Every structure is written in C-alpha cells, then in structure tokens.
C-alpha positions, 0 to 999 in steps of 0.5 A: 492494536495497530494495523500497518497497511500497505497499498500498491498498484496491481501488476499491469496498472500504469504507475505515472508517479513511479515512472516520474520517480524512476526518471528523476533517479536516473537523472541523479545518476542512479542508473542501476534503478530499473523500475519504481512502483509507488504506493501508500502506507497507513497506520490505524489504531483499533479497539478490537477484542481479538485478531479475527475481528480486527481482520474483518474490520480492516478488510472492510475499511481497506476494500470500501475506503482506503484501496481501490480494489479494481487497480490496487492491492492491500496487505496489512500487519497487526501489531499489538 
C-alpha cells in the first residue's frame, strides 16, 4: 500500500519560500500570480493488513516526524 502525503503550512504562518517564489514569478512576468504557498510531498510504501492500521501508522509517522503540527497541516491518500 502506498501513501501520498502532502504537508503544508497552516494558514497565518509566514511562508518566506512561497514569497520568494511569488516574487520570482512576478519578475518573470507572471503578474496574475497573487500568492504562493509551498510545502512537501512524500511517498511512503507500507506493509499493512488493512487501511485502518495504515491510517493509524501514518498519523503517528506524520505527527511525530514528517510534519511539525504546530505550524503545518498534513493529509494523505492511500493507494493500493
């Protein structure tokens, strides 16, 4: 089973990398870009008997290592 994990900054948290990307896009002539928020994408292969145990494992992995839950949100999709 494969998990596709997306980690993004919570709303209200400053995103200096997103601002730098937005500035670069404006300098390249993409004035219609209003804002950019950057994040992380991670794929994890799991040996799990069922989706429920996979979800429990992923929640532990994300909250303890992959995401700083004080300033980041995470969501994942399970693909068999």
